[in-house]
N, C-alpha and C positions, 0 to 999 in steps of 0.2 A: 363607587360608581365612578366611573370615567368623566372625568371634563374635558380632557380633550382628547385627538384622533392618535396624537403620540404617549397619552393614557393608555385608550382604547388595547394599541397598538398590541400593547406590554401584556396587556391580560387577559387578549385573548391570545397570544402566543402561550400564555402558561398553562390558561386551558387548555392549550394542544399537548401540556408535559414540556416545554419551554423550562428550563432551569437556570440556565448560563448562554451568554451572548459574545462569541469574539469581535470583534471594532475595533475602528481608530476616530474620535471622534472629530468635525468640522465642522462647517457654518450652516450645510449642507441640510442636518442632522439635525442642528438646535433642537426642534421638539420633539423631537423619540428622546436624544440624551439629557433634555430636562424632564422628562417622564422616567426614564431611568431614575433622577433623581428623586424622587416619592412613591418609590418602592421599592420592596426590600424581596420580593419573592420570586427574581431574577437577575443572577448577577452577571454585572457586567466587566469581560477581562479586558483591560486594554492589552494592546499589541504594542509590537515598532512597527509594524510597516502589515498594511493592508493586506498582501499578499497570504502574511503569514496566518491573519484573520481564517483567512478564507481554507488554506493548511489542518488548520486547528478544529474548525466545525465537520470537514471531510473526516478527519481521526475520529474524531467525537462517534460519526455518527458508524466508522469501521470498527471503531470498541463498546458501544455500546446497543447500535441498532436502534437509536433512538435519532429523530432527525437532528440533524448538525445547523446551529445562525449562525450567520456572519451579520455584521452592520458594516454601510461605509457613506463618507460622506459622494456629495455629487463629483463629477468630473473625474479630478485624479483619481479619488479613490476608490471611486465605483472600478474604475480600468483597472488598478491595482486588483482588484480581489479575483480577476480572472483566471489567469493561471491557476491558485487553485481550486478554483471552481470548476477548470476541468480535468484539474485531476479527480475529484468526485464526481464528474458527467462522466468519463473514460470508466472510470471502476464501480460505476454502479451507486452509489451513493446517496439519500438523501439529503439534499442540502440544501435550505433554505437563505438567499439572498436579501438583505432589507437593503435600500441604498437612496438617500436623499437625490435630491433634483431643486434646480432652480425655479423660484417663485414660480406659477402659473401663467404669470401674463406679463411676463417674460419669455416666456419658450417660443422661437423663434425667430426672437429679434437679436441674435445673435450676441449673445450676453455671456460675461466673462463666466466659464469655464459650464460653460452652456455644451451638451456632449446629448447626441442623438438617444437616450441609456434603451430605449423599447428597441431599436436594430443593434445596439452595442451587446447584447446580451441574449438578443434573436438565435443564435446556435447555442449556447453554452447554455442556456432554461429554455430551450424551443421548447418545452410541454406548456411549461404555461411564464410569461411575464408579461405583464399589466403594469399599470401606472395610475395612482388613485386621483382623482381629479376632484371627488365628493366624500364629505362624511359619511353618505350612507353605502358605499361603496366597500369599506374596508374590511367587514366580516365577513362578506364571500370571498374578497381579494385573500385575509390570510384562510379561510378556511380551504380554498381551492388549494390554492399554495401548498398548504401544509398535505393535505389531502394526495392530491399526485404525487410529492416529490416521497411520501411514504411509501403509497403504492406500486410506483410507474421505478423507485429507485433512483431519481434522477434529481436534478440541480432544476428549483424554481425561481423566480425572483420578481420582490415588490415595490416596486421606485414611489418614493412619496414627496412630492416638491416641498420644499419647505413652511409655505403658507400652510399646504394643506392639514401638516405633522401640529397644526396651532389652530386650526378649528371644533368649535365642540363635537366631544363625541355624538354621533349614530348607534348609538347598541343595536336598537331593533328598526331596520327601517321601518317607512311607513304603509301596513297593506292597500297601495294603492297599484295601478296599472305601472309597469316598467320598474319594478322594484325586486331585488332577488332577497328572497330567507335562508341562504345556507346554515348548516347545522355540523358539530362534530362526532357525530354517532359516530359507533365502530359502524367496521366494514369486513364480514367475513366473508370469505371463499375457497369452495374448493379446490386444493391441491395437489389431488390425486389424481392420478388419470384413470380413464373408465378399464372397468376390470379386463375387457377385450384386448385392449393396447399395452396391459402388462404383461397378457399370455402372450403374446406375440416378441415381445421383449424377451421374455423370458427364452421364448423358444429359442433361440438369435444365439441366448449368451449359455443355456445348457449343449447344443450342438459344438460351441465352441471346443476346443483344447488346447487353447495356447491363450489363454484369454486376458488381455491389460488394464489395468484400471487407471484415467488420467482425470483425478479431483482440483479442482479449482474455488475459489474464491466461494462458489456456490457453496460447495460442499461441508464448509466448515464447523460447522453445528448439526453433524451425519458422521461423527465421527463411528462412533459402535456400528453405524449400518455399514460403512463405509467396510469396516474389519471383517465383520461375517460375513457380507459376499465376495470378498478375498478369500475368505477359509473357506466358504462351500465351493468356489468355482477352480480354487486350486489358484491363485490367481496372482501376479503383485500389481501394487499401486506406483505408479509415477505423482509429481507432485507440481501444476504451474505454480507459481514465484506468490500468486497471492492467496492461495490454498497452502501454501507451506506448514501450515501448523490442524490442516485438516486430519492428519492422522501421525505418531508418535512416531519420528525415525528411528526406534530401539525395535522397531517390529522386522524379523529377518525377509520381511516381504514385500518392505518400502524401498523403493529406488529412488525414493531423495527426487532434487528438483528436474525438469526435466525440457531441454533447447541448448543456446549455449555456455549457457550459466547453470544446465544441468550435469548427471553425473553419468559413468558409463554406464551401469546398471539400465537407467534407463532408458538412452539411447538402444542400448540391445535389444530391451524387452518389445519396446516399437520396433523394434528392425527385422523382429523375428514372430510374433503374433500373429491370426488368423484373427479374434475377435476383440475389437475393442470396445471399451464404456469408456465416456467421459460423462463424469458429471461435475454440474458446475461451475465449467472450466470455459473463455472463450479463448483462450489459448493460441494467438495469434498465427505462429510459423508454422506452415504446411511442412515444410523438411524437414522436423522429428518429431511428425506424426509419421507412421504407415505408408508404405509409397498406394496411390491411388489404386484399386482391385486385392492387394495384397489381403485384407481386415474387412469382415461384415462387422458393421459398425451398430452399438444403440451410443444414444444421447439421452440425459436428461437434463434438461435446463424450465428456470419457470416463465423463461420469456422467447415465446415460437419465434421473434424475429431472430434469435441467436441462433437457432435449429439449422445443423447441415451444411453452417457457415465454413469452418474449419478440416472436416472432412464427408466426403459423401458418406450420410448412415442410412442403414438401409431401415433405421426405424428411431422416432423422435419420440420421447414422452415429456411431456412438459407439466410439468408439476416441481412444487419445494423437493429439496434433492433426500431429505430425510424422510419424509413422508413417503414419497416415490418407493424409495431404496426398499424404507418398512412393508409397502406391500406389493413389492416385488421377491423379497426373499423365502414368501410361503412358495414363490411356483418355482424355485432354482433347485435342482439336483444336485446334491453335494459331490462332487465327482470325488470316485476312487484312486486316479491314476492322479502320480501329485509330482515326477518326472522335472513339466514343467515348471512347476512352484520354483520345487529343488533345483533347479538350473538357475532360477532369478537368484534364490538364498545365497547359494554359491558367489555369486558375482558382488552382490553386496556386502556379503562377510569381506571377499579380497578386496571392495573399492576403500571399504573404510580402515583398508590398512595400507593402500596406495595414501589416501588422503593422509596419515599419519606420516609417513614416511616423510612425505615433500612438506607436510608443514614443519619437519621436525630439520627440515635443509638448512645449512648454512645462508647466509643473507648478507645486508652492509644494509643497515646495521639488522633489521628485523626482518625476517622473515614476516610478509601480510598473513599468510595462511596460519601459522604459529597465533597471530592474535586469535583469530577465531576457535585454533582448536583446542586451545586454552581456554576459552571463556565457557564453552559447552558442557563442559560436568561443574563449574562453576555457577550456570546460572540459576537461581532459585524458581520453583516446581510453580510457581505463580508468577513469572514475571512475562511483561509484557516489550516487546521488541519493536524498536522501530527502525528501520534502514534509507537510507537513500537508497538515491539510484549513482553508480559509477564503479570503480574497482571493489568499490566494501559489497556491492551488491551480490559479485561476483564468490567475495570468500565466503557470504554468509548463508549463499544459497545450495555451497555445496558442504563446505565444515561447519558450517551450525546443528546439531542435533536438537532440533524439537520434541520434548515432551508429552502428557496428555496434562492440559490446564494450561498450558503455555498460553500468551497472542501474541502476534505478530504483525506486521504491515507493512508495503510497501506501495509507491506510486506507481502499479501496476498498469494498466492503460497508458500515461501518459510519460510515466518516466523521468519524470521534471527531476529538477537535482532541487536541493532547498528544503526537502519535505519532513526530514525524518529528524528534526528539535522541534520545530512546532508540534509533531504526528508527538511525540514525548512527551514537550508539555502539555496537551491536551490528555493524555493518558494517565497524568499525573492528577489532572481535575477533574474526571470522570472517574477511575478507582484508587484511590490517592493511597490507599491502604497495599496496592501492589509493587512492589517495586521494578523500574523502569527502562531498559534501555533503549541508547540510542546510539545506530553505527553509520556514525558521519566519513567521508574524504576530506581533506581539507579542504578542495576547491565548492563543495555545499558549504562548508564551516564558511568559509568566508565570504560565499554569497548571500547568507541572513543568517547562519547559524549563530554566528558572533552577537550579531544585535537580538537572537533568541536568548541566549545569556542573562541577557539585560531584562527580560519577560523572570526567568527564572529567580532570579535575584530578588527580584520585588514580589514574589508570591507564596515563593517556598516552603514558608512558615506557615502560611494555610489547608497545608496539604496534609498535616501531623505529621507525617515521615519524609524524610527528606532524600529516599532510594532511589535518587536519580541518577544515572551515570551517562555522560553523553560521553563516549569512546571517537576521538579522530584520529583519524590514519594521516599522518602529518610523511608523508613522500616528497612534498614542492612539484608536484605533478597533477596534470588533467588527465589520467591515469588510464584512464578507456578509452578517451576517445584517442591518446598514444597507441593504442595500443589496438585500437577501429584502426588507424589511420597506416597501422603498418601492415594488420595481418589483410586489411580486406582492401585497401588504397594502395598497399604498393610502395607507401610513403616514409622516407627515417620520421623521426621526431621532431618536427621543428619547433625550438626550442623556443620564440617570439608569442609562440601562442598556446604551450606547453607547460612552461616552466610557473611555476608559482613561486611567488616571495613564501618566506618565511615569517611566522608568525608565531608567536610563546601562548598556546591555549591556556594552556597547562596556569601559567603566569597568570596570564589573566584572568580568567579564576577565582583567580585568585584575590586580586585587585578588588574583587566585586562581591566577595565574602564568603566564595564558594568554594572549594576543596580541589585543588588540580596536584594531578599526579605526571608526570614528564617518565617515558620509559626509552629509555633508547640501548638498551643489551639485554639479548633475546635468554638471556636466564633470568632476568625479574619481569618476564611479562605475565606470569603464571601469578607472583605475588603484587604483582600491578591490577589484578581484575580482584583480586581478593582483598584488595587494600579498599579500592575502587567500592565492590558493592558494601563494602561494613558500612563505608561513613557514614556519617551522621546527618549530611547534609549533603546537596546535590556536589556531583566530581568529575568531573572533565578528564578523562584518563586519555593524556598524547602518548600514542605511540611512534617512535620514530622506525617509518618503513622505508625497505626497498623498491622503490618504482621501476626495477629489474626482473621481477619476477612474474615468469606470463602465465598467464589467465587460461592457461589451456582449456579449449574446448574438449568435449567427450569425444570427438571422432576429428581430430582434423582434416581435411579437404586438398587434395592436391591442390587447387584454385589456392586455397589458405597457404598452404607453405608455400607456392610459388613467389606469393606477393609477401611475406612475412621476408624470405632470404632475398628477396627484390629490395625491401628496404634499409635491412641490414647494409646491401651490397652497394647500398646510395651514398652509403657516409653517415648510416645514425649513428649517434655520439654517443649510444652506450652500448653498440655490438657486440662488444665483450664479452662484458657483461652480461648481455643475453643469453648469447649461446651456452655461456655458463650456467647462466638458471636456465635454460632450457634442456640440454645434456640430464642433469641433477632431475627436471622435471619428470624427462621420458622413462629416465632410471628406475624411478622408484613405479613409473606406470609398468615395467618389464617384469620386476625384482622388488615383491612390495615387503616390508617387512616380514616375517614370520607369527604368526598366532602368538 
C-alpha cells in the first residue's frame, strides 16, 4: 500500500511496465527520491546531467519500444531535460518526464528556482503536460501521461510540487462529482487500411515500371515485408537515416542512405523512378526525392498528419507499416521485366567498390572512412550501434553495412550533438547481453560524452558483460560544421570556432578503470576494432583521423562546387590538403577498384 504520493507514483509507473528511470536528484523531487529508496521494483539510474537522462529515456524507447522515463528536479534540472526531450519528440518516441516544482504556496511568489514549468514544457510535451495539485489527481495524471505517450509516440510531462509528493496517497479517488477514475486497460485498434484503399494503392504500384521504395524508422519492424514488396515489384530500397536497419545492406537492390549523407545509387534511383513508395518515413529533404510530377506516389504512415507532407502523393495508406504491407502484398503483381532492378543492382555493386577505394586512400594520419569501412565486417551480428551527429554520421550512413538482427539509431529530427554515449548506455541497460558500439566525434565527446564515461564506469559491472565500445574520431575539428561552411557558405575554416582542443580520450578511459586504445596508424585500424570488440570491459577506441577528407554528397551541385572553391580561394588554412583529398575522392568515383 502506498504511503505518500511519491510512493504511489512509482507503484503506478511500475504497473505501466516501468522498470528503470534515468535522472538526477534535487530538493524539488525529494519526496520522489525518498520513495525510490523504499522500493526495489524500479531502478533509479543516476546520470551526470539531466540532458543525459532525457537522451537515455529516448534511447530506451527507441531500442525497446517501451515508454522511456526521466526525472529531474525543479527549475534548472527541469530546464536541462529539454534538449533530450526534443530529441524524443522529433523522432516520435514515447517518453514521460517527471519533474519537481516548488511548494504550492510559493508558486507565483517569485520564489527561488520558480519556473513556469507548464509553459516551459508546453511545446515539447504539448500532447499532455499537467501539474499535480491534489493527491487524488495522481492516478489519472500518470495513466493519461503514459497512455498518450505510448499511443501518440510523443513526450508527456507531469509536474509535482515538492509538498504534493509528501501528501498521503489516494490510490482510489472518492466516488463523487468532480473526480476521475482512470485505468491501465490495454488499447487495441486497427492498424490496417480498408480493402478498397489497399486496392487503389496496389493499382498504382502495379502500373509503375520503375518503382523506388524509401523506408524510414516506421518500417524498422517490417523487414521481411519490404524485401518481399521489392522482389515483387522489381524495386530498389533506399533508407532514411533512422531507417538504416530496416533492411540489410547486403541485399543487392538496397541502395543505402538517402540525402546529403546518402549514396549515389539512392540519388540515381530517385531521379529516374516513375513510382515512389514511401514507408514509415518523414525524410525532410525534398530535393533528394523525385521531382514533383515525375513519379506517382504511395505513402504508408501510422500518422495521417504526416501524409503527403514531403511529396505530393497520389494515395496515402494510414496504418502500421508491417501490417499494411502484409495486407498489400497479395494485391501486388510480380513484374516480369527486371531491367530497372538490374540497373539498380549494378549501381549498388559499383558504389561499394567506390567506397572501398575511398576508404583505403592515404590520409594524415588516418582516413576517417577507413575507420567505418573496417568496422562493418567486424560488427557482431546482434550489435546495437548508437551514432552521434556530425561527420561520424556521414561515414556511418555510407560505409557501415547493417545486417539483419542489428539495431541502430541517431538523433534524426533534431540532429543534436551529444546523443550517442547516453544512447549507448541506455542500450546496455535495456539489452545487456548485446554488444553496443557508439560512434562519436570529438566535438560531441567533449560536449557530454566524457562525463558519460563516468556513468559507464559506475554501472558497467551490472550489465553482465562489458561489451561496449565508444569510438571517438579525434580530428581536433568541428568537422561537419567546417565542411558546411565551405560547401554551403563559401567560407574558409574559421579556426577560432572550429578547432577543438586535443584530449587524451583513451588515456582518460584508463584512469576510470575502463580500457583505452589509441590508434594513429591506418594499418592498425582493423586490429584496433578487433581489440576493442574483444575487450572484457567497456573500451574507448580513439581514432586519430584527418579532418581534410571531404564528405562529398552523392551529386555535387554547381552551387556547392562554387561555394567550395570560393572557400579555398579565400585562404582556407587546409586548402592544399583538401584539394589533394578531393582529387582522390573524385578519382575513386570515376575509377573504382575492380571486383
